[in-house]
All heavy atoms as atom14 arrays in JSON, in Angstrom:
{
  "sequence": "MGVEDKFNNSTENTTGKVKEGVGRVTDNERLETEGRADQTRANVKQAGEKIKDAFRS",
  "atom14_mask": [
    [1, 1, 1, 1, 1, 1, 1, 1, 0, 0, 0, 0, 0, 0],
    [1, 1, 1, 1, 0, 0, 0, 0, 0, 0, 0, 0, 0, 0],
    [1, 1, 1, 1, 1, 1, 1, 0, 0, 0, 0, 0, 0, 0],
    [1, 1, 1, 1, 1, 1, 1, 1, 1, 0, 0, 0, 0, 0],
    [1, 1, 1, 1, 1, 1, 1, 1, 0, 0, 0, 0, 0, 0],
    [1, 1, 1, 1, 1, 1, 1, 1, 1, 0, 0, 0, 0, 0],
    [1, 1, 1, 1, 1, 1, 1, 1, 1, 1, 1, 0, 0, 0],
    [1, 1, 1, 1, 1, 1, 1, 1, 0, 0, 0, 0, 0, 0],
    [1, 1, 1, 1, 1, 1, 1, 1, 0, 0, 0, 0, 0, 0],
    [1, 1, 1, 1, 1, 1, 0, 0, 0, 0, 0, 0, 0, 0],
    [1, 1, 1, 1, 1, 1, 1, 0, 0, 0, 0, 0, 0, 0],
    [1, 1, 1, 1, 1, 1, 1, 1, 1, 0, 0, 0, 0, 0],
    [1, 1, 1, 1, 1, 1, 1, 1, 0, 0, 0, 0, 0, 0],
    [1, 1, 1, 1, 1, 1, 1, 0, 0, 0, 0, 0, 0, 0],
    [1, 1, 1, 1, 1, 1, 1, 0, 0, 0, 0, 0, 0, 0],
    [1, 1, 1, 1, 0, 0, 0, 0, 0, 0, 0, 0, 0, 0],
    [1, 1, 1, 1, 1, 1, 1, 1, 1, 0, 0, 0, 0, 0],
    [1, 1, 1, 1, 1, 1, 1, 0, 0, 0, 0, 0, 0, 0],
    [1, 1, 1, 1, 1, 1, 1, 1, 1, 0, 0, 0, 0, 0],
    [1, 1, 1, 1, 1, 1, 1, 1, 1, 0, 0, 0, 0, 0],
    [1, 1, 1, 1, 0, 0, 0, 0, 0, 0, 0, 0, 0, 0],
    [1, 1, 1, 1, 1, 1, 1, 0, 0, 0, 0, 0, 0, 0],
    [1, 1, 1, 1, 0, 0, 0, 0, 0, 0, 0, 0, 0, 0],
    [1, 1, 1, 1, 1, 1, 1, 1, 1, 1, 1, 0, 0, 0],
    [1, 1, 1, 1, 1, 1, 1, 0, 0, 0, 0, 0, 0, 0],
    [1, 1, 1, 1, 1, 1, 1, 0, 0, 0, 0, 0, 0, 0],
    [1, 1, 1, 1, 1, 1, 1, 1, 0, 0, 0, 0, 0, 0],
    [1, 1, 1, 1, 1, 1, 1, 1, 0, 0, 0, 0, 0, 0],
    [1, 1, 1, 1, 1, 1, 1, 1, 1, 0, 0, 0, 0, 0],
    [1, 1, 1, 1, 1, 1, 1, 1, 1, 1, 1, 0, 0, 0],
    [1, 1, 1, 1, 1, 1, 1, 1, 0, 0, 0, 0, 0, 0],
    [1, 1, 1, 1, 1, 1, 1, 1, 1, 0, 0, 0, 0, 0],
    [1, 1, 1, 1, 1, 1, 1, 0, 0, 0, 0, 0, 0, 0],
    [1, 1, 1, 1, 1, 1, 1, 1, 1, 0, 0, 0, 0, 0],
    [1, 1, 1, 1, 0, 0, 0, 0, 0, 0, 0, 0, 0, 0],
    [1, 1, 1, 1, 1, 1, 1, 1, 1, 1, 1, 0, 0, 0],
    [1, 1, 1, 1, 1, 0, 0, 0, 0, 0, 0, 0, 0, 0],
    [1, 1, 1, 1, 1, 1, 1, 1, 0, 0, 0, 0, 0, 0],
    [1, 1, 1, 1, 1, 1, 1, 1, 1, 0, 0, 0, 0, 0],
    [1, 1, 1, 1, 1, 1, 1, 0, 0, 0, 0, 0, 0, 0],
    [1, 1, 1, 1, 1, 1, 1, 1, 1, 1, 1, 0, 0, 0],
    [1, 1, 1, 1, 1, 0, 0, 0, 0, 0, 0, 0, 0, 0],
    [1, 1, 1, 1, 1, 1, 1, 1, 0, 0, 0, 0, 0, 0],
    [1, 1, 1, 1, 1, 1, 1, 0, 0, 0, 0, 0, 0, 0],
    [1, 1, 1, 1, 1, 1, 1, 1, 1, 0, 0, 0, 0, 0],
    [1, 1, 1, 1, 1, 1, 1, 1, 1, 0, 0, 0, 0, 0],
    [1, 1, 1, 1, 1, 0, 0, 0, 0, 0, 0, 0, 0, 0],
    [1, 1, 1, 1, 0, 0, 0, 0, 0, 0, 0, 0, 0, 0],
    [1, 1, 1, 1, 1, 1, 1, 1, 1, 0, 0, 0, 0, 0],
    [1, 1, 1, 1, 1, 1, 1, 1, 1, 0, 0, 0, 0, 0],
    [1, 1, 1, 1, 1, 1, 1, 1, 0, 0, 0, 0, 0, 0],
    [1, 1, 1, 1, 1, 1, 1, 1, 1, 0, 0, 0, 0, 0],
    [1, 1, 1, 1, 1, 1, 1, 1, 0, 0, 0, 0, 0, 0],
    [1, 1, 1, 1, 1, 0, 0, 0, 0, 0, 0, 0, 0, 0],
    [1, 1, 1, 1, 1, 1, 1, 1, 1, 1, 1, 0, 0, 0],
    [1, 1, 1, 1, 1, 1, 1, 1, 1, 1, 1, 0, 0, 0],
    [1, 1, 1, 1, 1, 1, 0, 0, 0, 0, 0, 0, 0, 0]
  ],
  "atom14_positions": [
    [[14.06, 7.94, -3.45], [13.41, 6.93, -2.66], [14.37, 5.76, -2.56], [14.88, 5.28, -3.56], [12.08, 6.53, -3.32], [11.35, 5.46, -2.56], [9.84, 4.83, -3.33], [8.95, 6.25, -3.78], [0.0, 0.0, 0.0], [0.0, 0.0, 0.0], [0.0, 0.0, 0.0], [0.0, 0.0, 0.0], [0.0, 0.0, 0.0], [0.0, 0.0, 0.0]],
    [[14.6, 5.3, -1.36], [15.49, 4.17, -1.15], [14.86, 2.87, -1.59], [13.64, 2.73, -1.67], [0.0, 0.0, 0.0], [0.0, 0.0, 0.0], [0.0, 0.0, 0.0], [0.0, 0.0, 0.0], [0.0, 0.0, 0.0], [0.0, 0.0, 0.0], [0.0, 0.0, 0.0], [0.0, 0.0, 0.0], [0.0, 0.0, 0.0], [0.0, 0.0, 0.0]],
    [[15.72, 1.92, -1.86], [15.25, 0.61, -2.3], [14.4, -0.04, -1.22], [13.38, -0.66, -1.5], [16.46, -0.29, -2.67], [16.01, -1.68, -2.99], [17.23, 0.32, -3.82], [0.0, 0.0, 0.0], [0.0, 0.0, 0.0], [0.0, 0.0, 0.0], [0.0, 0.0, 0.0], [0.0, 0.0, 0.0], [0.0, 0.0, 0.0], [0.0, 0.0, 0.0]],
    [[14.82, 0.13, 0.03], [14.08, -0.45, 1.14], [12.68, 0.14, 1.24], [11.7, -0.58, 1.46], [14.83, -0.23, 2.45], [14.2, -0.92, 3.63], [15.0, -0.74, 4.9], [16.2, -0.42, 4.82], [14.41, -0.88, 5.97], [0.0, 0.0, 0.0], [0.0, 0.0, 0.0], [0.0, 0.0, 0.0], [0.0, 0.0, 0.0], [0.0, 0.0, 0.0]],
    [[12.57, 1.45, 1.05], [11.26, 2.11, 1.09], [10.36, 1.61, -0.04], [9.18, 1.35, 0.16], [11.4, 3.63, 0.98], [12.05, 4.25, 2.21], [11.91, 3.68, 3.3], [12.71, 5.29, 2.05], [0.0, 0.0, 0.0], [0.0, 0.0, 0.0], [0.0, 0.0, 0.0], [0.0, 0.0, 0.0], [0.0, 0.0, 0.0], [0.0, 0.0, 0.0]],
    [[10.93, 1.48, -1.24], [10.16, 0.97, -2.37], [9.65, -0.44, -2.08], [8.5, -0.77, -2.35], [11.01, 0.94, -3.64], [11.23, 2.28, -4.27], [12.02, 2.14, -5.55], [12.3, 3.47, -6.2], [13.07, 3.34, -7.43], [0.0, 0.0, 0.0], [0.0, 0.0, 0.0], [0.0, 0.0, 0.0], [0.0, 0.0, 0.0], [0.0, 0.0, 0.0]],
    [[10.54, -1.27, -1.53], [10.16, -2.65, -1.22], [9.05, -2.68, -0.18], [8.06, -3.41, -0.33], [11.39, -3.42, -0.73], [11.07, -4.83, -0.33], [10.85, -5.81, -1.29], [10.98, -5.18, 1.01], [10.55, -7.11, -0.92], [10.68, -6.48, 1.38], [10.47, -7.45, 0.42], [0.0, 0.0, 0.0], [0.0, 0.0, 0.0], [0.0, 0.0, 0.0]],
    [[9.19, -1.88, 0.88], [8.18, -1.87, 1.94], [6.83, -1.38, 1.42], [5.79, -1.95, 1.75], [8.64, -0.99, 3.11], [9.77, -1.62, 3.89], [9.97, -2.82, 3.86], [10.52, -0.79, 4.58], [0.0, 0.0, 0.0], [0.0, 0.0, 0.0], [0.0, 0.0, 0.0], [0.0, 0.0, 0.0], [0.0, 0.0, 0.0], [0.0, 0.0, 0.0]],
    [[6.84, -0.33, 0.6], [5.59, 0.18, 0.04], [4.96, -0.84, -0.89], [3.74, -1.04, -0.89], [5.83, 1.49, -0.7], [6.21, 2.63, 0.23], [5.93, 2.57, 1.43], [6.85, 3.63, -0.31], [0.0, 0.0, 0.0], [0.0, 0.0, 0.0], [0.0, 0.0, 0.0], [0.0, 0.0, 0.0], [0.0, 0.0, 0.0], [0.0, 0.0, 0.0]],
    [[5.78, -1.49, -1.7], [5.27, -2.5, -2.62], [4.69, -3.69, -1.85], [3.63, -4.21, -2.2], [6.39, -2.97, -3.54], [5.95, -3.99, -4.38], [0.0, 0.0, 0.0], [0.0, 0.0, 0.0], [0.0, 0.0, 0.0], [0.0, 0.0, 0.0], [0.0, 0.0, 0.0], [0.0, 0.0, 0.0], [0.0, 0.0, 0.0], [0.0, 0.0, 0.0]],
    [[5.36, -4.08, -0.79], [4.88, -5.19, 0.03], [3.55, -4.85, 0.69], [2.63, -5.66, 0.7], [5.92, -5.55, 1.11], [7.15, -5.9, 0.47], [5.46, -6.69, 1.97], [0.0, 0.0, 0.0], [0.0, 0.0, 0.0], [0.0, 0.0, 0.0], [0.0, 0.0, 0.0], [0.0, 0.0, 0.0], [0.0, 0.0, 0.0], [0.0, 0.0, 0.0]],
    [[3.46, -3.64, 1.22], [2.22, -3.21, 1.86], [1.08, -3.15, 0.85], [-0.05, -3.55, 1.15], [2.41, -1.87, 2.54], [1.23, -1.46, 3.39], [1.5, -0.25, 4.25], [2.56, 0.38, 4.11], [0.63, 0.06, 5.08], [0.0, 0.0, 0.0], [0.0, 0.0, 0.0], [0.0, 0.0, 0.0], [0.0, 0.0, 0.0], [0.0, 0.0, 0.0]],
    [[1.36, -2.67, -0.34], [0.35, -2.59, -1.4], [-0.12, -3.99, -1.79], [-1.32, -4.24, -1.91], [0.91, -1.84, -2.6], [-0.15, -1.5, -3.62], [-1.31, -1.31, -3.27], [0.23, -1.43, -4.86], [0.0, 0.0, 0.0], [0.0, 0.0, 0.0], [0.0, 0.0, 0.0], [0.0, 0.0, 0.0], [0.0, 0.0, 0.0], [0.0, 0.0, 0.0]],
    [[0.82, -4.9, -1.96], [0.48, -6.28, -2.35], [-0.33, -6.95, -1.24], [-1.31, -7.65, -1.52], [1.75, -7.08, -2.65], [2.47, -6.41, -3.7], [1.42, -8.49, -3.08], [0.0, 0.0, 0.0], [0.0, 0.0, 0.0], [0.0, 0.0, 0.0], [0.0, 0.0, 0.0], [0.0, 0.0, 0.0], [0.0, 0.0, 0.0], [0.0, 0.0, 0.0]],
    [[0.08, -6.75, -0.01], [-0.65, -7.32, 1.13], [-2.08, -6.8, 1.14], [-3.02, -7.56, 1.39], [0.06, -6.98, 2.45], [1.39, -7.47, 2.41], [-0.66, -7.57, 3.64], [0.0, 0.0, 0.0], [0.0, 0.0, 0.0], [0.0, 0.0, 0.0], [0.0, 0.0, 0.0], [0.0, 0.0, 0.0], [0.0, 0.0, 0.0], [0.0, 0.0, 0.0]],
    [[-2.24, -5.52, 0.86], [-3.57, -4.93, 0.82], [-4.43, -5.54, -0.27], [-5.61, -5.81, -0.08], [0.0, 0.0, 0.0], [0.0, 0.0, 0.0], [0.0, 0.0, 0.0], [0.0, 0.0, 0.0], [0.0, 0.0, 0.0], [0.0, 0.0, 0.0], [0.0, 0.0, 0.0], [0.0, 0.0, 0.0], [0.0, 0.0, 0.0], [0.0, 0.0, 0.0]],
    [[-3.82, -5.78, -1.44], [-4.57, -6.4, -2.54], [-5.02, -7.81, -2.17], [-6.14, -8.22, -2.48], [-3.72, -6.43, -3.8], [-3.55, -5.08, -4.44], [-2.73, -5.16, -5.71], [-2.55, -3.77, -6.29], [-1.83, -3.78, -7.55], [0.0, 0.0, 0.0], [0.0, 0.0, 0.0], [0.0, 0.0, 0.0], [0.0, 0.0, 0.0], [0.0, 0.0, 0.0]],
    [[-4.12, -8.55, -1.5], [-4.47, -9.92, -1.1], [-5.59, -9.89, -0.07], [-6.57, -10.64, -0.18], [-3.22, -10.65, -0.54], [-3.61, -11.96, 0.12], [-2.21, -10.89, -1.65], [0.0, 0.0, 0.0], [0.0, 0.0, 0.0], [0.0, 0.0, 0.0], [0.0, 0.0, 0.0], [0.0, 0.0, 0.0], [0.0, 0.0, 0.0], [0.0, 0.0, 0.0]],
    [[-5.48, -9.01, 0.92], [-6.53, -8.9, 1.94], [-7.86, -8.53, 1.3], [-8.9, -9.1, 1.65], [-6.17, -7.83, 2.98], [-5.18, -8.25, 4.0], [-4.97, -7.12, 4.99], [-3.97, -7.45, 6.05], [-3.78, -6.33, 6.99], [0.0, 0.0, 0.0], [0.0, 0.0, 0.0], [0.0, 0.0, 0.0], [0.0, 0.0, 0.0], [0.0, 0.0, 0.0]],
    [[-7.82, -7.59, 0.38], [-9.06, -7.17, -0.28], [-9.67, -8.34, -1.05], [-10.87, -8.59, -0.98], [-8.79, -6.0, -1.22], [-10.03, -5.48, -1.9], [-9.76, -4.33, -2.84], [-8.59, -3.98, -3.07], [-10.76, -3.77, -3.35], [0.0, 0.0, 0.0], [0.0, 0.0, 0.0], [0.0, 0.0, 0.0], [0.0, 0.0, 0.0], [0.0, 0.0, 0.0]],
    [[-8.84, -9.08, -1.77], [-9.33, -10.22, -2.53], [-9.91, -11.31, -1.65], [-10.97, -11.86, -1.93], [0.0, 0.0, 0.0], [0.0, 0.0, 0.0], [0.0, 0.0, 0.0], [0.0, 0.0, 0.0], [0.0, 0.0, 0.0], [0.0, 0.0, 0.0], [0.0, 0.0, 0.0], [0.0, 0.0, 0.0], [0.0, 0.0, 0.0], [0.0, 0.0, 0.0]],
    [[-9.19, -11.63, -0.58], [-9.68, -12.66, 0.35], [-10.98, -12.2, 1.0], [-11.92, -12.98, 1.15], [-8.61, -12.99, 1.41], [-9.19, -13.85, 2.52], [-7.42, -13.67, 0.77], [0.0, 0.0, 0.0], [0.0, 0.0, 0.0], [0.0, 0.0, 0.0], [0.0, 0.0, 0.0], [0.0, 0.0, 0.0], [0.0, 0.0, 0.0], [0.0, 0.0, 0.0]],
    [[-11.04, -10.93, 1.38], [-12.26, -10.39, 1.97], [-13.44, -10.46, 1.01], [-14.55, -10.77, 1.4], [0.0, 0.0, 0.0], [0.0, 0.0, 0.0], [0.0, 0.0, 0.0], [0.0, 0.0, 0.0], [0.0, 0.0, 0.0], [0.0, 0.0, 0.0], [0.0, 0.0, 0.0], [0.0, 0.0, 0.0], [0.0, 0.0, 0.0], [0.0, 0.0, 0.0]],
    [[-13.16, -10.2, -0.26], [-14.22, -10.25, -1.27], [-14.71, -11.69, -1.46], [-15.92, -11.94, -1.52], [-13.7, -9.69, -2.6], [-14.8, -9.45, -3.61], [-14.29, -8.75, -4.84], [-13.86, -7.39, -4.48], [-12.81, -6.77, -5.0], [-12.08, -7.36, -5.91], [-12.49, -5.55, -4.63], [0.0, 0.0, 0.0], [0.0, 0.0, 0.0], [0.0, 0.0, 0.0]],
    [[-13.77, -12.63, -1.53], [-14.13, -14.04, -1.76], [-14.89, -14.61, -0.56], [-15.85, -15.36, -0.73], [-12.87, -14.88, -2.06], [-13.15, -16.36, -2.03], [-12.28, -14.48, -3.41], [0.0, 0.0, 0.0], [0.0, 0.0, 0.0], [0.0, 0.0, 0.0], [0.0, 0.0, 0.0], [0.0, 0.0, 0.0], [0.0, 0.0, 0.0], [0.0, 0.0, 0.0]],
    [[-14.44, -14.26, 0.65], [-15.07, -14.8, 1.85], [-16.24, -13.95, 2.34], [-16.83, -14.26, 3.38], [-14.04, -14.93, 2.99], [-13.52, -13.63, 3.29], [-12.94, -15.89, 2.62], [0.0, 0.0, 0.0], [0.0, 0.0, 0.0], [0.0, 0.0, 0.0], [0.0, 0.0, 0.0], [0.0, 0.0, 0.0], [0.0, 0.0, 0.0], [0.0, 0.0, 0.0]],
    [[-16.55, -12.88, 1.61], [-17.63, -11.97, 1.96], [-17.4, -11.34, 3.34], [-18.31, -11.19, 4.14], [-18.99, -12.68, 1.91], [-20.14, -11.71, 1.78], [-19.94, -10.63, 1.19], [-21.24, -12.02, 2.29], [0.0, 0.0, 0.0], [0.0, 0.0, 0.0], [0.0, 0.0, 0.0], [0.0, 0.0, 0.0], [0.0, 0.0, 0.0], [0.0, 0.0, 0.0]],
    [[-16.13, -11.0, 3.6], [-15.74, -10.37, 4.85], [-15.45, -8.9, 4.56], [-14.37, -8.54, 4.09], [-14.5, -11.09, 5.41], [-14.06, -10.56, 6.75], [-14.37, -9.44, 7.12], [-13.33, -11.39, 7.48], [0.0, 0.0, 0.0], [0.0, 0.0, 0.0], [0.0, 0.0, 0.0], [0.0, 0.0, 0.0], [0.0, 0.0, 0.0], [0.0, 0.0, 0.0]],
    [[-16.42, -8.05, 4.83], [-16.3, -6.63, 4.51], [-15.18, -5.95, 5.29], [-14.5, -5.07, 4.77], [-17.62, -5.92, 4.77], [-18.7, -6.27, 3.78], [-19.98, -5.51, 4.03], [-19.92, -4.41, 4.64], [-21.04, -6.01, 3.64], [0.0, 0.0, 0.0], [0.0, 0.0, 0.0], [0.0, 0.0, 0.0], [0.0, 0.0, 0.0], [0.0, 0.0, 0.0]],
    [[-14.97, -6.36, 6.54], [-13.92, -5.76, 7.35], [-12.55, -6.02, 6.74], [-11.73, -5.11, 6.62], [-13.95, -6.32, 8.78], [-12.92, -5.65, 9.7], [-12.82, -6.35, 11.05], [-12.41, -7.73, 10.95], [-11.15, -8.15, 10.78], [-10.19, -7.28, 10.66], [-10.88, -9.43, 10.71], [0.0, 0.0, 0.0], [0.0, 0.0, 0.0], [0.0, 0.0, 0.0]],
    [[-12.29, -7.24, 6.32], [-11.01, -7.58, 5.72], [-10.82, -6.88, 4.37], [-9.74, -6.39, 4.05], [-10.89, -9.09, 5.53], [-9.54, -9.64, 5.11], [-8.46, -9.27, 6.12], [-9.61, -11.15, 4.95], [0.0, 0.0, 0.0], [0.0, 0.0, 0.0], [0.0, 0.0, 0.0], [0.0, 0.0, 0.0], [0.0, 0.0, 0.0], [0.0, 0.0, 0.0]],
    [[-11.89, -6.79, 3.61], [-11.84, -6.1, 2.32], [-11.51, -4.61, 2.51], [-10.66, -4.06, 1.82], [-13.19, -6.26, 1.61], [-13.2, -5.8, 0.19], [-14.52, -6.09, -0.51], [-15.33, -6.89, 0.0], [-14.74, -5.5, -1.57], [0.0, 0.0, 0.0], [0.0, 0.0, 0.0], [0.0, 0.0, 0.0], [0.0, 0.0, 0.0], [0.0, 0.0, 0.0]],
    [[-12.15, -3.99, 3.49], [-11.9, -2.58, 3.79], [-10.48, -2.38, 4.3], [-9.8, -1.42, 3.93], [-12.91, -2.07, 4.82], [-14.23, -2.27, 4.3], [-12.7, -0.6, 5.13], [0.0, 0.0, 0.0], [0.0, 0.0, 0.0], [0.0, 0.0, 0.0], [0.0, 0.0, 0.0], [0.0, 0.0, 0.0], [0.0, 0.0, 0.0], [0.0, 0.0, 0.0]],
    [[-10.02, -3.29, 5.13], [-8.66, -3.21, 5.66], [-7.64, -3.31, 4.52], [-6.62, -2.6, 4.52], [-8.45, -4.34, 6.67], [-7.16, -4.26, 7.44], [-7.06, -5.37, 8.46], [-8.05, -5.61, 9.2], [-5.99, -6.0, 8.54], [0.0, 0.0, 0.0], [0.0, 0.0, 0.0], [0.0, 0.0, 0.0], [0.0, 0.0, 0.0], [0.0, 0.0, 0.0]],
    [[-7.91, -4.16, 3.55], [-7.03, -4.3, 2.4], [-6.96, -3.01, 1.58], [-5.89, -2.59, 1.15], [0.0, 0.0, 0.0], [0.0, 0.0, 0.0], [0.0, 0.0, 0.0], [0.0, 0.0, 0.0], [0.0, 0.0, 0.0], [0.0, 0.0, 0.0], [0.0, 0.0, 0.0], [0.0, 0.0, 0.0], [0.0, 0.0, 0.0], [0.0, 0.0, 0.0]],
    [[-8.11, -2.39, 1.36], [-8.12, -1.12, 0.63], [-7.38, -0.04, 1.4], [-6.66, 0.78, 0.81], [-9.56, -0.69, 0.34], [-10.18, -1.41, -0.84], [-11.44, -0.72, -1.32], [-12.49, -0.7, -0.31], [-13.47, -1.59, -0.22], [-13.54, -2.57, -1.09], [-14.37, -1.51, 0.72], [0.0, 0.0, 0.0], [0.0, 0.0, 0.0], [0.0, 0.0, 0.0]],
    [[-7.51, -0.04, 2.72], [-6.81, 0.94, 3.55], [-5.3, 0.73, 3.47], [-4.53, 1.7, 3.39], [-7.28, 0.83, 5.0], [0.0, 0.0, 0.0], [0.0, 0.0, 0.0], [0.0, 0.0, 0.0], [0.0, 0.0, 0.0], [0.0, 0.0, 0.0], [0.0, 0.0, 0.0], [0.0, 0.0, 0.0], [0.0, 0.0, 0.0], [0.0, 0.0, 0.0]],
    [[-4.86, -0.52, 3.48], [-3.43, -0.82, 3.34], [-2.89, -0.31, 2.01], [-1.8, 0.26, 1.95], [-3.17, -2.32, 3.45], [-3.33, -2.86, 4.87], [-3.44, -2.05, 5.81], [-3.35, -4.1, 5.02], [0.0, 0.0, 0.0], [0.0, 0.0, 0.0], [0.0, 0.0, 0.0], [0.0, 0.0, 0.0], [0.0, 0.0, 0.0], [0.0, 0.0, 0.0]],
    [[-3.65, -0.51, 0.95], [-3.23, -0.05, -0.37], [-3.14, 1.48, -0.41], [-2.18, 2.03, -0.94], [-4.21, -0.52, -1.44], [-4.17, -2.02, -1.69], [-5.22, -2.43, -2.68], [-5.17, -2.02, -3.83], [-6.19, -3.22, -2.23], [0.0, 0.0, 0.0], [0.0, 0.0, 0.0], [0.0, 0.0, 0.0], [0.0, 0.0, 0.0], [0.0, 0.0, 0.0]],
    [[-4.11, 2.13, 0.17], [-4.11, 3.6, 0.19], [-2.92, 4.12, 0.99], [-2.24, 5.05, 0.56], [-5.43, 4.12, 0.8], [-6.52, 3.64, 0.02], [-5.46, 5.64, 0.84], [0.0, 0.0, 0.0], [0.0, 0.0, 0.0], [0.0, 0.0, 0.0], [0.0, 0.0, 0.0], [0.0, 0.0, 0.0], [0.0, 0.0, 0.0], [0.0, 0.0, 0.0]],
    [[-2.66, 3.49, 2.13], [-1.54, 3.9, 2.97], [-0.22, 3.75, 2.21], [0.65, 4.63, 2.25], [-1.51, 3.06, 4.23], [-0.58, 3.56, 5.3], [-0.76, 2.79, 6.62], [-2.15, 2.43, 6.82], [-2.58, 1.2, 7.1], [-1.77, 0.22, 7.26], [-3.86, 0.94, 7.26], [0.0, 0.0, 0.0], [0.0, 0.0, 0.0], [0.0, 0.0, 0.0]],
    [[-0.06, 2.65, 1.48], [1.16, 2.43, 0.7], [1.3, 3.47, -0.4], [2.4, 3.98, -0.64], [1.16, 1.02, 0.11], [0.0, 0.0, 0.0], [0.0, 0.0, 0.0], [0.0, 0.0, 0.0], [0.0, 0.0, 0.0], [0.0, 0.0, 0.0], [0.0, 0.0, 0.0], [0.0, 0.0, 0.0], [0.0, 0.0, 0.0], [0.0, 0.0, 0.0]],
    [[0.2, 3.8, -1.05], [0.25, 4.81, -2.11], [0.59, 6.19, -1.58], [1.34, 6.94, -2.22], [-1.08, 4.84, -2.87], [-1.29, 3.6, -3.71], [-0.34, 2.95, -4.11], [-2.54, 3.27, -3.96], [0.0, 0.0, 0.0], [0.0, 0.0, 0.0], [0.0, 0.0, 0.0], [0.0, 0.0, 0.0], [0.0, 0.0, 0.0], [0.0, 0.0, 0.0]],
    [[0.07, 6.53, -0.4], [0.37, 7.83, 0.2], [1.85, 7.89, 0.59], [2.52, 8.9, 0.35], [-0.53, 8.1, 1.42], [-0.05, 9.28, 2.23], [-1.97, 8.3, 0.97], [0.0, 0.0, 0.0], [0.0, 0.0, 0.0], [0.0, 0.0, 0.0], [0.0, 0.0, 0.0], [0.0, 0.0, 0.0], [0.0, 0.0, 0.0], [0.0, 0.0, 0.0]],
    [[2.37, 6.81, 1.15], [3.79, 6.77, 1.51], [4.66, 6.92, 0.27], [5.66, 7.64, 0.28], [4.13, 5.46, 2.22], [3.62, 5.36, 3.62], [4.0, 4.02, 4.22], [3.42, 3.81, 5.58], [3.79, 2.47, 6.11], [0.0, 0.0, 0.0], [0.0, 0.0, 0.0], [0.0, 0.0, 0.0], [0.0, 0.0, 0.0], [0.0, 0.0, 0.0]],
    [[4.28, 6.23, -0.78], [5.05, 6.3, -2.02], [5.02, 7.73, -2.59], [6.05, 8.23, -3.04], [4.49, 5.32, -3.04], [5.31, 5.24, -4.31], [4.76, 4.2, -5.27], [3.64, 3.71, -5.11], [5.53, 3.84, -6.26], [0.0, 0.0, 0.0], [0.0, 0.0, 0.0], [0.0, 0.0, 0.0], [0.0, 0.0, 0.0], [0.0, 0.0, 0.0]],
    [[3.89, 8.37, -2.55], [3.79, 9.75, -3.04], [4.66, 10.68, -2.19], [5.34, 11.56, -2.73], [2.34, 10.22, -3.01], [0.0, 0.0, 0.0], [0.0, 0.0, 0.0], [0.0, 0.0, 0.0], [0.0, 0.0, 0.0], [0.0, 0.0, 0.0], [0.0, 0.0, 0.0], [0.0, 0.0, 0.0], [0.0, 0.0, 0.0], [0.0, 0.0, 0.0]],
    [[4.66, 10.48, -0.89], [5.5, 11.28, -0.01], [6.98, 11.1, -0.31], [7.75, 12.07, -0.31], [0.0, 0.0, 0.0], [0.0, 0.0, 0.0], [0.0, 0.0, 0.0], [0.0, 0.0, 0.0], [0.0, 0.0, 0.0], [0.0, 0.0, 0.0], [0.0, 0.0, 0.0], [0.0, 0.0, 0.0], [0.0, 0.0, 0.0], [0.0, 0.0, 0.0]],
    [[7.38, 9.88, -0.59], [8.78, 9.61, -0.93], [9.15, 10.27, -2.25], [10.25, 10.81, -2.39], [9.03, 8.1, -1.02], [8.98, 7.38, 0.3], [10.1, 7.79, 1.24], [11.21, 8.09, 0.77], [9.86, 7.81, 2.46], [0.0, 0.0, 0.0], [0.0, 0.0, 0.0], [0.0, 0.0, 0.0], [0.0, 0.0, 0.0], [0.0, 0.0, 0.0]],
    [[8.24, 10.26, -3.2], [8.52, 10.91, -4.49], [8.67, 12.42, -4.33], [9.51, 13.04, -4.97], [7.42, 10.58, -5.5], [7.5, 9.16, -6.01], [6.44, 8.88, -7.04], [6.56, 7.45, -7.56], [5.57, 7.16, -8.59], [0.0, 0.0, 0.0], [0.0, 0.0, 0.0], [0.0, 0.0, 0.0], [0.0, 0.0, 0.0], [0.0, 0.0, 0.0]],
    [[7.85, 13.0, -3.45], [7.96, 14.44, -3.21], [9.29, 14.77, -2.55], [9.97, 15.73, -2.94], [6.77, 14.93, -2.35], [5.49, 14.88, -3.16], [7.01, 16.34, -1.82], [4.23, 15.11, -2.36], [0.0, 0.0, 0.0], [0.0, 0.0, 0.0], [0.0, 0.0, 0.0], [0.0, 0.0, 0.0], [0.0, 0.0, 0.0], [0.0, 0.0, 0.0]],
    [[9.69, 13.96, -1.58], [10.98, 14.19, -0.94], [12.11, 14.07, -1.95], [13.05, 14.87, -1.92], [11.21, 13.18, 0.19], [10.42, 13.48, 1.44], [10.87, 12.72, 2.67], [11.02, 11.25, 2.5], [11.28, 10.53, 3.74], [0.0, 0.0, 0.0], [0.0, 0.0, 0.0], [0.0, 0.0, 0.0], [0.0, 0.0, 0.0], [0.0, 0.0, 0.0]],
    [[12.03, 13.1, -2.84], [13.07, 12.93, -3.86], [13.12, 14.13, -4.8], [14.19, 14.53, -5.23], [12.82, 11.65, -4.67], [13.15, 10.38, -3.89], [13.83, 10.5, -2.85], [12.75, 9.3, -4.33], [0.0, 0.0, 0.0], [0.0, 0.0, 0.0], [0.0, 0.0, 0.0], [0.0, 0.0, 0.0], [0.0, 0.0, 0.0], [0.0, 0.0, 0.0]],
    [[11.98, 14.68, -5.12], [11.94, 15.83, -6.02], [12.64, 17.04, -5.39], [13.33, 17.79, -6.09], [10.5, 16.18, -6.36], [0.0, 0.0, 0.0], [0.0, 0.0, 0.0], [0.0, 0.0, 0.0], [0.0, 0.0, 0.0], [0.0, 0.0, 0.0], [0.0, 0.0, 0.0], [0.0, 0.0, 0.0], [0.0, 0.0, 0.0], [0.0, 0.0, 0.0]],
    [[12.51, 17.21, -4.09], [13.14, 18.34, -3.42], [14.64, 18.12, -3.22], [15.4, 19.06, -3.07], [12.48, 18.64, -2.09], [11.2, 19.4, -2.24], [9.97, 18.78, -2.02], [11.21, 20.73, -2.6], [8.79, 19.48, -2.18], [10.03, 21.44, -2.75], [8.82, 20.82, -2.54], [0.0, 0.0, 0.0], [0.0, 0.0, 0.0], [0.0, 0.0, 0.0]],
    [[15.06, 16.86, -3.22], [16.49, 16.55, -3.06], [17.25, 16.81, -4.34], [18.44, 17.05, -4.32], [16.67, 15.1, -2.65], [16.28, 14.84, -1.23], [16.55, 13.43, -0.84], [15.95, 13.16, 0.47], [15.64, 11.97, 0.9], [15.88, 10.91, 0.15], [15.12, 11.81, 2.09], [0.0, 0.0, 0.0], [0.0, 0.0, 0.0], [0.0, 0.0, 0.0]],
    [[16.57, 16.72, -5.46], [17.25, 16.86, -6.76], [17.57, 18.28, -7.11], [17.17, 19.25, -6.73], [16.38, 16.29, -7.87], [16.19, 14.91, -7.63], [0.0, 0.0, 0.0], [0.0, 0.0, 0.0], [0.0, 0.0, 0.0], [0.0, 0.0, 0.0], [0.0, 0.0, 0.0], [0.0, 0.0, 0.0], [0.0, 0.0, 0.0], [0.0, 0.0, 0.0]]
  ]
}
């Protein structure tokens, strides 16, 4: 996994956590759900990168 990919996935995950937290505090269910979706998307991308790395080795 490249450094850039790790950074992008980490950024997307962090953004998702912030959105989820803000949505929870402001009682905005749409923003909270969007934050969880961002986190899930980042985790799936990270898993895909790890699988690709495993096949490269």
